[in-house]
Backbone of each chain as ProteinMPNN parsed JSONL, in Angstrom:
{"seq_chain_A": "MPDKTFVFEKGIPGFEQYRTYIRRLEENAPFAHLWAADREEIGFLLVNPFPFCPDYEFDMPEEARREIGIEADSADGMTVWAIVTLQTPVERSTLNLFAPIVMNESSGKGKQIILHESAYSTRHPLVPAGRRAVGGEAL", "coords_chain_A": {"N_chain_A": [[22.698, 13.003, 28.414], [19.493, 10.849, 29.019], [18.416, 8.052, 28.07], [15.04, 8.493, 26.007], [11.27, 7.696, 26.903], [8.695, 7.864, 24.273], [6.134, 7.939, 22.905], [3.612, 7.645, 19.986], [0.404, 8.192, 19.455], [-0.84, 6.654, 17.136], [1.156, 5.155, 15.824], [3.706, 5.336, 13.217], [3.819, 6.142, 10.007], [3.157, 2.658, 8.006], [4.989, 1.606, 9.779], [2.645, 1.007, 12.12], [2.575, -0.634, 14.148], [3.236, 0.003, 16.103], [3.736, 1.255, 18.563], [5.554, 3.356, 21.567], [8.203, 4.373, 21.395], [11.827, 4.979, 21.836], [14.228, 7.282, 22.306], [17.596, 8.104, 22.102], [19.936, 10.798, 22.266], [22.351, 12.728, 20.175], [25.164, 13.53, 21.363], [26.862, 16.849, 20.94], [26.215, 17.375, 18.296], [24.037, 17.121, 15.603], [22.01, 14.524, 15.797], [19.778, 11.77, 15.998], [18.658, 9.22, 17.767], [16.156, 7.358, 17.273], [14.556, 3.941, 18.798], [11.814, 1.288, 18.501], [10.322, 0.49, 21.151], [9.266, -2.17, 21.369], [10.698, -3.366, 19.823], [13.73, -3.783, 18.649], [14.964, -3.411, 15.811], [13.638, -2.21, 14.628], [14.125, 1.636, 13.516], [14.638, 4.879, 13.557], [16.744, 7.298, 11.799], [17.128, 10.217, 13.519], [17.131, 14.096, 11.981], [18.1, 17.293, 13.227], [16.39, 19.255, 11.675], [16.509, 22.412, 11.141], [19.783, 22.934, 10.589], [20.01, 22.32, 8.273], [17.836, 22.978, 6.565], [17.534, 25.902, 6.817], [14.866, 27.725, 6.197], [12.691, 26.54, 6.504], [9.841, 26.083, 7.324], [6.253, 25.432, 9.193], [2.357, 24.63, 9.178], [1.493, 23.406, 12.408], [-0.804, 21.19, 12.433], [-4.399, 21.696, 13.652], [-5.086, 18.868, 14.784], [-3.209, 17.351, 15.232], [-1.515, 18.883, 17.763], [-3.275, 18.444, 19.491], [-3.232, 16.316, 20.016], [-0.365, 15.459, 20.559], [-0.601, 17.002, 22.495], [-0.07, 19.599, 23.263], [0.066, 23.296, 23.183], [-2.127, 26.207, 21.391], [-0.963, 28.025, 19.477], [1.86, 28.14, 20.338], [5.236, 26.634, 20.776], [6.564, 25.507, 23.062], [8.332, 23.485, 24.803], [8.56, 21.471, 22.943], [9.56, 19.791, 20.182], [11.362, 19.387, 16.922], [12.014, 17.352, 14.063], [13.44, 15.413, 11.361], [13.226, 12.935, 9.489], [15.797, 10.612, 8.71], [17.411, 8.796, 5.283], [19.709, 7.034, 4.979], [21.844, 6.944, 2.677], [24.639, 5.235, 0.219], [27.515, 6.852, -0.797], [27.505, 8.725, 1.995], [26.804, 11.163, 1.905], [24.919, 11.583, -0.496], [22.784, 10.844, 1.299], [19.179, 11.808, 2.162], [16.82, 13.628, 3.714], [13.206, 13.922, 5.312], [11.218, 15.912, 4.624], [8.73, 15.988, 4.707], [7.035, 15.09, 5.743], [7.498, 15.617, 8.584], [8.937, 14.491, 12.253], [7.316, 15.042, 15.262], [7.451, 16.359, 18.839], [6.967, 16.368, 21.64], [8.467, 17.527, 24.846], [7.391, 17.91, 27.208], [5.772, 16.146, 27.298], [5.882, 13.716, 26.292], [4.755, 12.961, 24.242], [4.328, 12.118, 21.033], [4.552, 12.082, 17.764], [3.918, 11.644, 13.922], [4.04, 14.528, 11.165], [2.01, 14.971, 8.308], [2.694, 16.731, 5.741], [0.765, 18.143, 3.823], [0.011, 19.616, 1.77], [2.519, 21.284, 1.591], [5.176, 22.264, -0.052], [7.623, 20.855, 0.446], [9.864, 17.681, 0.867], [10.28, 14.478, 0.747], [12.707, 13.742, 0.34], [14.998, 15.388, 0.879], [18.414, 16.544, 0.583], [20.87, 15.98, 2.182], [23.171, 16.935, 1.776], [24.062, 20.024, 0.542], [23.82, 19.878, -3.593], [25.991, 21.634, -4.552], [28.22, 21.256, -2.97], [28.34, 18.363, -2.925], [31.071, 16.983, -3.904], [32.83, 17.841, -2.349], [34.875, 15.661, -0.182], [34.643, 14.018, 2.485], [34.568, 15.608, 4.395], [33.609, 16.869, 6.969], [29.861, 16.253, 7.932]], "CA_chain_A": [[21.568, 12.85, 28.211], [19.261, 10.184, 29.455], [17.166, 7.77, 27.053], [13.488, 9.047, 26.378], [10.488, 7.152, 25.403], [8.432, 8.775, 23.098], [4.287, 7.186, 22.965], [2.781, 7.914, 18.526], [-0.835, 6.949, 19.723], [-0.875, 6.375, 16.242], [2.404, 5.237, 15.295], [4.585, 6.117, 12.575], [3.231, 5.274, 8.751], [4.456, 1.322, 7.334], [5.219, 0.474, 10.912], [1.392, 1.159, 12.412], [1.499, -1.551, 15.116], [4.277, 0.734, 17.265], [3.332, 2.751, 19.277], [6.218, 3.307, 22.223], [9.907, 4.373, 21.17], [13.332, 5.67, 22.809], [15.027, 8.414, 21.533], [18.629, 8.605, 22.96], [20.821, 11.943, 21.872], [24.236, 12.45, 20.228], [25.765, 14.629, 21.803], [27.822, 17.53, 20.174], [25.664, 16.759, 16.838], [22.067, 17.7, 15.456], [21.715, 13.719, 15.217], [18.976, 11.18, 17.545], [18.586, 7.708, 17.505], [14.316, 6.988, 17.605], [13.745, 3.041, 18.272], [10.296, 1.037, 18.928], [11.212, -0.131, 22.631], [8.951, -3.977, 21.7], [11.419, -4.363, 18.675], [14.624, -2.629, 18.623], [14.804, -4.043, 14.631], [12.642, -1.19, 14.251], [14.476, 2.575, 14.346], [15.2, 5.925, 12.689], [17.659, 8.664, 12.423], [16.799, 11.535, 12.692], [18.42, 14.899, 12.617], [17.395, 18.813, 13.81], [16.507, 20.165, 9.942], [16.739, 22.714, 11.02], [21.066, 23.614, 10.202], [20.402, 21.427, 6.656], [17.26, 24.095, 5.623], [17.007, 27.074, 7.17], [13.944, 28.479, 6.028], [12.08, 25.51, 6.96], [8.281, 26.212, 8.556], [4.917, 25.122, 8.727], [1.86, 24.863, 10.631], [1.351, 22.933, 13.384], [-2.451, 21.445, 12.504], [-4.281, 21.945, 15.261], [-4.99, 17.901, 14.875], [-1.427, 17.192, 15.913], [-1.282, 19.838, 18.16], [-3.532, 18.011, 20.59], [-2.438, 14.707, 20.53], [0.739, 15.345, 21.214], [-0.843, 18.468, 23.958], [0.906, 21.383, 22.102], [-0.469, 25.052, 23.146], [-2.532, 26.55, 20.605], [0.526, 29.13, 19.252], [3.048, 28.292, 21.255], [5.943, 25.469, 20.268], [7.234, 25.009, 24.304], [8.506, 21.81, 24.755], [8.547, 20.573, 21.028], [11.461, 19.897, 19.648], [11.534, 19.112, 14.868], [13.043, 16.047, 13.629], [13.026, 14.602, 10.317], [13.892, 10.858, 9.382], [16.882, 10.856, 8.17], [17.692, 7.526, 4.677], [20.787, 6.369, 4.958], [22.527, 5.877, 1.582], [25.855, 5.119, -0.075], [27.912, 7.602, -0.485], [26.807, 8.871, 2.664], [26.502, 12.292, 1.273], [23.244, 11.79, -0.621], [21.276, 10.467, 2.074], [17.796, 12.396, 2.251], [15.788, 14.193, 4.875], [12.325, 13.992, 4.754], [10.887, 17.995, 5.081], [7.661, 16.185, 4.087], [6.74, 14.994, 7.035], [8.668, 15.613, 9.921], [8.737, 14.074, 13.864], [7.25, 16.237, 15.875], [7.452, 15.547, 19.675], [6.412, 17.298, 22.889], [9.142, 17.244, 25.494], [7.281, 17.262, 28.368], [4.145, 14.81, 27.784], [6.162, 11.309, 26.209], [4.064, 11.766, 23.284], [5.303, 12.065, 19.61], [3.385, 12.45, 15.838], [4.892, 12.068, 12.325], [3.253, 14.891, 10.919], [2.089, 15.243, 7.394], [2.293, 18.574, 5.19], [0.355, 17.284, 2.273], [-0.417, 21.17, 1.142], [3.868, 21.834, 1.644], [5.523, 21.661, -1.306], [8.659, 19.672, 1.533], [10.362, 16.91, -0.163], [9.982, 13.524, 1.743], [13.8, 13.803, 0.252], [15.499, 16.623, 0.71], [19.669, 16.754, -0.41], [21.098, 16.189, 3.519], [24.166, 17.957, 1.43], [23.336, 20.283, -0.788], [24.227, 18.695, -4.503], [26.795, 21.54, -4.893], [28.967, 20.383, -2.355], [29.036, 17.227, -1.795], [31.327, 16.839, -4.144], [33.418, 17.645, -1.369], [35.207, 14.08, 0.103], [35.903, 14.013, 4.137], [34.471, 16.724, 5.123], [31.819, 16.705, 7.619], [28.789, 16.328, 7.825]], "C_chain_A": [[20.599, 11.703, 27.967], [18.35, 9.821, 28.187], [15.84, 8.528, 27.031], [12.815, 8.954, 25.938], [9.618, 8.638, 25.145], [7.422, 7.857, 23.344], [4.162, 8.41, 21.824], [1.849, 7.249, 19.533], [-1.799, 6.624, 18.013], [0.228, 5.464, 15.512], [2.888, 4.863, 14.298], [4.117, 5.503, 11.566], [4.326, 4.147, 8.474], [4.642, 1.015, 8.866], [3.851, 1.205, 12.412], [1.409, 0.295, 14.037], [2.692, -0.907, 16.348], [4.325, 1.571, 17.696], [4.546, 3.798, 20.366], [7.835, 2.975, 21.369], [10.628, 4.762, 21.814], [13.449, 6.476, 21.898], [15.889, 8.865, 22.357], [19.21, 10.406, 21.561], [22.092, 12.133, 21.694], [24.727, 13.405, 20.569], [27.398, 14.753, 20.851], [27.678, 17.575, 18.573], [23.95, 16.9, 17.329], [21.59, 15.673, 15.566], [20.412, 13.284, 16.354], [18.618, 9.69, 17.082], [16.74, 7.446, 17.858], [14.426, 5.067, 17.853], [12.762, 2.424, 18.693], [11.022, 0.193, 20.262], [10.2, -1.601, 22.652], [9.789, -3.693, 20.482], [12.535, -3.14, 18.454], [14.892, -2.984, 16.905], [14.12, -2.441, 13.853], [13.177, 0.545, 14.279], [15.179, 3.255, 12.851], [16.402, 6.79, 13.256], [17.337, 9.364, 12.171], [17.508, 12.466, 13.186], [17.205, 16.167, 12.51], [16.971, 19.178, 12.088], [16.727, 21.248, 9.63], [18.613, 23.547, 10.413], [20.939, 23.331, 8.943], [19.484, 22.299, 6.022], [17.048, 24.926, 6.467], [15.488, 28.27, 8.031], [12.753, 27.571, 6.505], [11.151, 25.543, 7.648], [7.34, 25.296, 7.641], [4.02, 25.055, 9.618], [1.453, 23.445, 11.209], [-0.441, 22.613, 12.882], [-3.259, 21.158, 13.453], [-4.926, 20.223, 15.723], [-4.388, 17.463, 16.069], [-0.928, 17.8, 17.16], [-2.109, 18.938, 19.633], [-3.192, 16.752, 20.833], [-1.484, 14.431, 21.195], [0.503, 16.194, 22.852], [0.416, 19.627, 23.97], [0.193, 22.164, 22.15], [-1.198, 24.844, 22.006], [-1.046, 28.024, 20.255], [1.738, 29.212, 20.134], [3.606, 26.916, 20.625], [6.932, 25.208, 21.898], [7.14, 23.675, 24.758], [8.443, 21.265, 23.521], [9.517, 20.619, 20.413], [10.663, 18.943, 17.856], [12.289, 18.358, 15.277], [12.523, 15.416, 12.058], [14.027, 13.778, 9.75], [14.243, 11.403, 8.315], [16.646, 9.306, 6.85], [18.656, 8.343, 4.073], [21.417, 5.94, 3.768], [23.744, 6.017, 1.285], [26.183, 6.336, -0.93], [27.206, 7.937, 1.015], [26.239, 10.716, 2.676], [25.332, 12.149, 0.46], [22.093, 10.988, -0.01], [20.722, 11.342, 2.628], [17.712, 12.741, 3.712], [14.556, 14.081, 4.463], [11.189, 15.184, 5.7], [9.788, 17.247, 5.202], [6.778, 15.949, 4.733], [7.336, 14.301, 8.396], [7.687, 15.057, 11.422], [8.401, 15.091, 14.427], [7.135, 16.034, 17.85], [7.541, 17.057, 20.329], [7.292, 16.499, 24.036], [8.536, 16.839, 27.112], [6.38, 16.182, 28.494], [4.773, 13.579, 27.583], [6.07, 11.968, 24.727], [5.059, 12.618, 21.393], [4.535, 12.086, 17.709], [4.001, 12.87, 14.931], [3.932, 12.853, 11.823], [3.657, 14.819, 9.803], [1.875, 16.353, 6.338], [1.88, 18.563, 4.194], [0.188, 18.6, 1.459], [1.108, 21.547, 1.073], [4.118, 21.038, 0.166], [7.108, 20.861, -0.836], [8.616, 18.257, 0.494], [11.234, 15.668, 0.608], [12.139, 12.885, 1.322], [14.451, 14.635, -0.422], [17.081, 15.954, 0.862], [19.933, 16.664, 1.536], [22.534, 16.945, 3.358], [24.333, 18.458, 0.138], [23.951, 20.011, -2.264], [26.074, 19.259, -4.749], [28.253, 21.124, -4.053], [29.154, 19.104, -2.12], [30.1, 16.261, -2.98], [33.644, 16.568, -3.191], [34.616, 16.371, -0.366], [36.152, 14.745, 1.291], [35.143, 15.091, 4.638], [32.811, 16.615, 6.104], [30.407, 17.208, 7.654], [27.815, 17.825, 8.638]], "O_chain_A": [[20.616, 11.322, 26.796], [17.746, 10.614, 27.466], [15.542, 9.185, 28.028], [12.686, 9.476, 24.831], [9.733, 9.803, 25.525], [7.746, 6.885, 24.027], [4.375, 9.597, 22.073], [2.093, 6.265, 20.232], [-3.006, 6.443, 17.851], [-0.123, 5.085, 14.394], [2.581, 3.68, 14.154], [3.858, 4.315, 11.758], [5.553, 4.22, 8.542], [4.332, -0.151, 9.112], [4.238, 1.758, 13.441], [0.557, 0.475, 14.906], [2.855, -1.503, 17.412], [4.865, 2.631, 17.379], [4.533, 4.995, 20.082], [8.37, 1.948, 20.951], [10.074, 5.095, 22.861], [12.878, 6.443, 20.808], [15.613, 9.703, 23.215], [18.821, 10.755, 20.447], [22.954, 11.898, 22.542], [24.656, 14.351, 19.784], [28.284, 14.017, 20.419], [28.59, 17.739, 17.763], [23.192, 16.862, 18.298], [20.394, 15.62, 15.28], [20.043, 14.016, 17.273], [18.341, 9.335, 15.936], [16.411, 7.407, 19.043], [14.352, 4.618, 16.709], [12.45, 3.031, 19.718], [12.019, -0.527, 20.25], [10.202, -2.236, 23.707], [8.936, -4.038, 19.664], [12.315, -1.96, 18.184], [15.453, -1.892, 16.814], [14.268, -1.921, 12.747], [12.598, 1.068, 15.232], [15.747, 2.83, 11.844], [16.865, 6.977, 14.381], [17.075, 9.681, 11.01], [18.247, 12.389, 14.168], [16.066, 16.169, 12.041], [18.016, 19.338, 11.458], [17.052, 21.586, 8.492], [18.582, 24.653, 9.873], [21.681, 23.982, 8.207], [19.869, 22.658, 4.91], [16.039, 24.625, 7.105], [15.186, 28.904, 9.042], [11.78, 28.194, 6.929], [11.317, 25.065, 8.77], [7.339, 24.784, 6.522], [4.33, 25.29, 10.786], [1.134, 22.501, 10.486], [-1.267, 23.525, 12.921], [-2.879, 20.282, 14.231], [-5.27, 20.124, 16.9], [-4.719, 17.274, 17.24], [0.071, 17.288, 17.667], [-1.499, 18.851, 20.699], [-2.889, 16.281, 21.929], [-1.387, 13.604, 22.101], [1.126, 16.073, 23.907], [1.359, 20.134, 24.578], [-0.637, 22.14, 21.241], [-1.188, 23.743, 21.455], [-0.463, 28.707, 21.097], [2.382, 30.194, 20.504], [2.841, 26.13, 20.065], [8.041, 24.692, 21.758], [6.165, 22.968, 25.014], [8.066, 20.095, 23.578], [10.255, 21.575, 20.171], [9.728, 18.145, 17.802], [13.019, 18.345, 16.268], [11.38, 15.052, 11.784], [15.242, 13.902, 9.597], [13.752, 12.121, 7.444], [15.76, 8.546, 7.24], [18.751, 9.342, 3.36], [21.618, 4.734, 3.623], [24.307, 6.9, 1.932], [25.34, 6.828, -1.681], [26.184, 7.272, 1.185], [25.406, 11.231, 3.422], [24.47, 12.879, 0.948], [21.008, 10.612, -0.455], [21.301, 11.908, 3.556], [18.359, 12.266, 4.645], [14.44, 14.102, 3.238], [10.674, 15.229, 6.817], [9.289, 17.747, 6.21], [5.672, 16.445, 4.519], [7.52, 13.203, 8.923], [6.482, 15.117, 11.666], [9.033, 16.13, 14.236], [6.333, 15.111, 17.987], [7.891, 18.177, 19.959], [7.123, 15.304, 24.281], [8.914, 15.974, 27.903], [6.209, 15.46, 29.476], [4.546, 12.568, 28.247], [6.988, 11.732, 23.942], [6.007, 13.326, 21.053], [4.126, 12.136, 16.549], [4.552, 13.965, 14.815], [2.818, 12.33, 11.823], [4.849, 14.676, 9.53], [0.737, 16.799, 6.193], [2.623, 19.029, 3.331], [0.278, 18.42, 0.244], [1.155, 22.443, 0.23], [3.702, 20.041, -0.424], [7.732, 20.303, -1.739], [7.757, 17.892, -0.309], [12.407, 15.736, 0.974], [12.7, 11.94, 1.875], [14.6, 14.795, -1.634], [17.075, 14.793, 1.272], [19.133, 17.319, 2.203], [23.094, 17.474, 4.318], [24.594, 17.898, -0.926], [25.142, 19.845, -2.001], [27.048, 18.536, -4.958], [29.242, 20.71, -4.658], [29.95, 18.663, -1.292], [29.999, 15.034, -2.996], [34.69, 15.925, -3.281], [35.277, 17.167, 0.301], [37.215, 15.359, 1.388], [35.476, 15.285, 5.808], [31.612, 16.403, 5.925], [29.982, 18.343, 7.439], [26.593, 17.908, 8.512]]}, "seq_chain_B": "MLVLSRKKQESLIIGGEIEIKIVAVEGDTVKLGIEAPRHIEVLRKEIYESVRESNRQAAASRADLDQLSNMIGLGKNHPDPSA", "coords_chain_B": {"N_chain_B": [[-15.344, -4.866, 1.11], [-16.653, -2.615, 0.588], [-19.373, -2.123, -1.852], [-21.013, 0.972, -2.866], [-23.273, 2.239, -4.978], [-23.924, 5.989, -5.293], [-25.408, 9.273, -6.457], [-24.788, 13.074, -7.988], [-24.437, 15.007, -5.751], [-25.439, 13.529, -3.275], [-24.668, 11.811, -0.53], [-22.445, 10.182, 1.555], [-22.704, 8.663, 5.359], [-20.633, 8.032, 7.576], [-20.032, 5.863, 10.365], [-21.35, 7.807, 12.262], [-20.447, 10.365, 11.793], [-18.957, 11.513, 10.294], [-19.014, 13.271, 6.565], [-19.391, 12.092, 3.3], [-20.062, 13.478, 0.553], [-20.553, 13.687, -3.487], [-19.396, 16.365, -5.27], [-19.562, 16.731, -7.312], [-19.127, 15.569, -11.213], [-16.933, 14.853, -13.434], [-15.812, 14.138, -16.078], [-13.994, 11.462, -15.316], [-13.256, 12.064, -13.116], [-13.694, 12.486, -10.026], [-15.146, 15.19, -7.622], [-15.214, 15.181, -4.558], [-16.685, 15.771, -1.47], [-15.441, 16.473, 1.84], [-16.969, 15.928, 5.407], [-15.494, 15.975, 9.204], [-14.247, 15.283, 12.132], [-11.774, 17.172, 13.593], [-9.592, 15.606, 14.496], [-9.872, 13.697, 13.016], [-7.7, 12.234, 9.886], [-7.336, 13.296, 7.09], [-6.614, 12.215, 4.018], [-4.933, 11.886, 0.835], [-4.65, 8.51, -0.323], [-2.17, 7.739, -2.289], [0.319, 9.787, -0.851], [0.247, 9.127, 1.789], [0.831, 6.819, 1.801], [3.355, 7.604, 0.691], [4.786, 8.653, 1.857], [4.699, 5.984, 4.431], [6.289, 4.569, 2.066], [8.521, 6.231, 2.496], [9.812, 5.695, 5.084], [9.932, 3.443, 5.485], [11.604, 3.098, 3.672], [13.841, 3.961, 5.303], [13.868, 2.891, 7.812], [16.267, 1.474, 10.04], [17.913, -0.464, 12.109], [18.261, -0.857, 16.088], [21.459, -1.452, 16.494], [22.578, -1.443, 13.775], [21.875, 1.689, 13.477], [23.867, 2.464, 15.602], [26.246, 1.367, 14.367], [26.237, 3.265, 11.989], [26.385, 5.72, 13.055], [28.738, 5.261, 14.367], [29.976, 5.311, 11.748], [29.917, 8.017, 10.569], [31.054, 9.528, 12.345], [29.571, 10.351, 14.361], [29.14, 10.063, 17.064], [31.867, 8.914, 18.368], [32.615, 9.748, 20.913], [31.476, 9.129, 23.161], [31.461, 6.188, 23.211], [29.944, 3.085, 23.123], [28.417, 2.484, 26.334], [27.951, -0.556, 26.169], [29.071, -2.089, 24.347]], "CA_chain_B": [[-14.9, -3.736, 0.716], [-18.321, -2.366, 0.152], [-19.607, -1.385, -2.877], [-22.179, 1.682, -3.685], [-23.72, 3.764, -6.324], [-24.469, 7.826, -5.808], [-25.071, 10.527, -7.572], [-24.114, 14.426, -7.223], [-25.177, 15.812, -4.257], [-25.505, 12.697, -2.247], [-23.8, 11.58, 0.805], [-22.402, 9.043, 2.9], [-22.704, 9.003, 6.768], [-19.736, 7.003, 8.041], [-19.808, 5.836, 11.368], [-22.758, 9.017, 12.305], [-20.031, 11.308, 12.181], [-17.947, 11.674, 8.764], [-19.944, 13.23, 5.812], [-18.454, 12.267, 1.869], [-20.489, 13.931, -0.551], [-20.206, 13.507, -4.443], [-19.831, 17.568, -4.82], [-19.409, 17.123, -8.714], [-18.175, 14.202, -12.048], [-16.611, 15.914, -13.897], [-15.062, 12.74, -16.835], [-13.391, 10.438, -14.578], [-12.97, 12.827, -11.946], [-14.851, 12.285, -9.155], [-14.493, 15.57, -6.644], [-15.56, 14.877, -3.394], [-16.238, 16.704, -0.168], [-15.581, 15.594, 2.987], [-17.11, 16.645, 6.464], [-14.925, 15.065, 9.691], [-13.739, 15.465, 12.84], [-10.921, 17.511, 13.706], [-8.858, 14.608, 15.111], [-9.703, 12.321, 11.562], [-7.181, 13.177, 9.421], [-7.77, 13.28, 5.553], [-5.229, 12.323, 3.448], [-4.799, 11.145, -0.127], [-3.945, 7.335, -0.897], [-1.067, 8.46, -2.216], [0.654, 11.003, -0.193], [-0.393, 8.745, 2.662], [2.129, 5.963, 0.66], [4.625, 7.847, -0.327], [5.002, 8.57, 3.42], [5.322, 5.021, 4.365], [7.542, 4.357, 1.684], [9.667, 6.404, 2.882], [9.725, 5.253, 6.39], [10.528, 1.734, 5.501], [13.056, 2.644, 3.22], [15.22, 4.838, 6.713], [14.102, 2.047, 8.754], [17.196, 0.74, 10.785], [18.065, -1.411, 13.208], [19.138, 0.133, 16.992], [22.505, -2.102, 16.056], [22.739, -1.13, 12.229], [22.144, 2.811, 13.664], [24.649, 3.2, 16.06], [27.581, 1.675, 13.361], [25.841, 4.207, 11.211], [26.749, 7.124, 14.021], [29.993, 5.539, 14.473], [31.499, 5.283, 10.269], [29.818, 9.325, 9.882], [31.391, 10.029, 13.037], [29.134, 10.462, 15.798], [28.963, 9.458, 18.706], [32.817, 8.549, 19.072], [33.385, 11.1, 21.761], [30.955, 8.409, 24.124], [31.706, 4.466, 23.091], [28.328, 2.109, 24.001], [28.916, 0.997, 26.815], [27.438, -2.326, 26.11], [30.172, -2.232, 23.92]], "C_chain_B": [[-16.132, -3.387, -0.029], [-18.814, -1.555, -0.924], [-21.14, -0.299, -2.382], [-21.994, 2.904, -4.604], [-24.35, 5.301, -5.258], [-24.189, 8.525, -6.509], [-24.714, 11.972, -6.893], [-25.174, 14.341, -6.296], [-25.559, 14.639, -3.176], [-24.251, 12.213, -1.788], [-23.794, 10.187, 1.517], [-22.286, 9.481, 3.842], [-21.746, 7.925, 7.19], [-19.738, 6.833, 9.526], [-20.749, 6.927, 12.358], [-21.579, 10.551, 12.645], [-19.232, 12.268, 11.225], [-19.062, 11.736, 7.678], [-18.882, 12.469, 4.384], [-19.713, 12.678, 1.365], [-20.106, 14.218, -1.976], [-20.492, 14.845, -4.437], [-19.853, 17.315, -6.313], [-18.506, 15.796, -9.585], [-17.986, 15.319, -12.823], [-14.904, 14.667, -14.876], [-15.018, 11.76, -15.888], [-12.684, 10.785, -13.423], [-13.689, 12.725, -10.733], [-14.439, 13.806, -7.923], [-15.948, 15.49, -5.262], [-15.385, 16.095, -1.883], [-16.662, 15.915, 0.905], [-15.49, 16.197, 4.223], [-16.1, 15.918, 7.872], [-14.516, 16.085, 10.731], [-12.544, 15.764, 12.776], [-9.289, 16.745, 13.763], [-8.659, 13.343, 13.719], [-9.088, 13.268, 10.389], [-7.265, 12.377, 7.623], [-6.701, 13.234, 4.798], [-5.17, 10.838, 1.794], [-4.117, 10.047, -0.991], [-1.861, 7.548, -0.766], [-0.454, 8.436, -1.732], [0.964, 9.665, 0.982], [0.739, 7.647, 2.803], [3.251, 6.367, 1.132], [5.867, 7.99, 1.31], [6.227, 7.155, 4.596], [5.912, 4.172, 3.884], [9.11, 4.582, 1.902], [9.942, 6.386, 3.663], [9.959, 4.233, 6.275], [11.498, 1.65, 4.946], [14.191, 3.513, 4.716], [15.055, 3.738, 7.572], [15.399, 1.643, 9.225], [17.422, 0.547, 11.871], [18.761, -0.6, 14.819], [20.574, -0.132, 15.885], [23.043, -1.229, 14.781], [22.656, 0.683, 12.617], [23.428, 3.219, 14.793], [25.843, 2.726, 15.655], [27.712, 2.465, 12.328], [26.925, 5.559, 11.766], [28.703, 6.596, 13.703], [31.024, 5.929, 12.826], [30.594, 7.087, 10.597], [30.83, 9.893, 11.188], [31.169, 9.849, 13.452], [29.762, 9.313, 16.893], [30.19, 8.953, 19.307], [33.461, 9.152, 20.215], [32.41, 10.15, 23.131], [30.505, 6.634, 23.418], [30.205, 4.48, 23.74], [28.585, 1.62, 25.255], [28.866, 0.003, 26.906], [28.47, -2.75, 25.265], [31.82, -3.373, 23.794]], "O_chain_B": [[-16.488, -3.863, -1.107], [-18.668, -0.333, -0.89], [-22.088, -0.722, -1.721], [-21.241, 3.845, -4.859], [-25.365, 5.193, -4.569], [-23.152, 8.654, -7.159], [-24.436, 12.136, -5.705], [-26.283, 13.822, -6.168], [-26.04, 15.06, -2.125], [-23.155, 12.173, -2.347], [-24.681, 9.417, 1.888], [-21.834, 10.626, 3.873], [-22.207, 6.786, 7.115], [-19.37, 7.871, 10.075], [-20.682, 6.538, 13.524], [-21.792, 11.472, 13.433], [-18.964, 13.458, 11.387], [-19.9, 10.841, 7.57], [-17.67, 12.361, 4.571], [-20.632, 12.057, 1.899], [-19.225, 15.077, -2.003], [-21.536, 15.146, -3.856], [-20.587, 18.24, -6.665], [-17.585, 15.157, -9.076], [-18.607, 16.379, -12.899], [-13.727, 14.493, -14.562], [-16.068, 11.174, -15.625], [-11.808, 10.146, -12.841], [-14.765, 13.273, -10.977], [-13.416, 13.595, -7.272], [-17.159, 15.709, -5.254], [-14.49, 16.836, -1.476], [-17.59, 15.121, 1.062], [-14.502, 16.867, 4.524], [-15.811, 14.818, 7.4], [-14.412, 17.296, 10.534], [-11.841, 15.021, 12.09], [-8.226, 17.138, 13.283], [-7.781, 12.507, 13.503], [-9.475, 14.364, 9.983], [-7.241, 11.202, 7.259], [-5.849, 14.121, 4.849], [-5.293, 9.614, 1.741], [-3.361, 10.239, -1.944], [-0.939, 7.53, 0.05], [0.023, 7.313, -1.573], [2.12, 9.245, 0.927], [1.466, 7.6, 3.795], [4.035, 5.727, 1.833], [7.007, 7.647, 1.625], [7.348, 7.14, 5.104], [6.245, 3.149, 4.481], [10.161, 3.959, 1.747], [10.802, 7.266, 3.713], [10.39, 3.809, 7.347], [12.34, 0.772, 5.134], [15.41, 3.339, 4.698], [16.069, 3.458, 8.21], [15.87, 1.249, 8.158], [17.148, 1.384, 12.732], [19.7, 0.184, 14.684], [20.831, 0.538, 14.885], [23.921, -0.381, 14.938], [23.528, 1.242, 11.951], [23.884, 4.36, 14.723], [26.802, 3.262, 16.211], [28.763, 2.599, 11.7], [27.84, 6.138, 11.18], [29.588, 7.224, 13.122], [32.12, 6.472, 12.687], [31.379, 7.345, 11.509], [31.456, 10.896, 10.846], [31.795, 8.914, 13.951], [30.445, 8.338, 17.207], [30.124, 8.54, 20.465], [34.668, 9.075, 20.446], [32.715, 10.578, 24.244], [29.379, 6.162, 23.258], [29.568, 5.278, 24.428], [28.95, 0.453, 25.397], [29.619, -0.617, 27.658], [28.829, -3.913, 25.45], [32.788, -2.989, 23.136]]}, "name": "protein", "num_of_chains": 2, "seq": "MPDKTFVFEKGIPGFEQYRTYIRRLEENAPFAHLWAADREEIGFLLVNPFPFCPDYEFDMPEEARREIGIEADSADGMTVWAIVTLQTPVERSTLNLFAPIVMNESSGKGKQIILHESAYSTRHPLVPAGRRAVGGEALMLVLSRKKQESLIIGGEIEIKIVAVEGDTVKLGIEAPRHIEVLRKEIYESVRESNRQAAASRADLDQLSNMIGLGKNHPDPSA"}
């Protein structure tokens, strides 16, 4: 899968000045890299949130849908990602389910949406607490 | 910063399309009613700040990302061709 360019019209909170990002998918893993096209020092590790939170759901706000060009009541061509905050040890890493990244694979537009009415956390554990003690287990 | 006084039920208009109305004042809490076009996102500032902070903590350089992927066992099937 080749690298793909995505435009974030409003940037990403904290990095509002960067609008164009490049995404590289990891093969055989639910991860991707996303970095600013103009500045490779600004990058994020993304993960498909659903294997980590099977019940994850949200309503896509209308303004966000318009911004990235997704039809109402349709998720066609849309992918959902969570930003990972890596910690040491890696098992303590967290994902941001409160502000997921949505990407329109056809239009090449992306947005970080803020689910301000939800109870999701910006620090959802990547590994459930009960499993953290298991050493060496693949994530 | 522009500072101005408003009474209950009075409003402000910003840019001709955003209206902010003082709905109620109870002690040190002011209740605001906001009418804005749908493409204008309205958020409590501390919520936006928490997302910024989380993003800043999560940010890593592209080189770090590659290294981290290798560390956690990703990407070993397709080493970076430029390496």
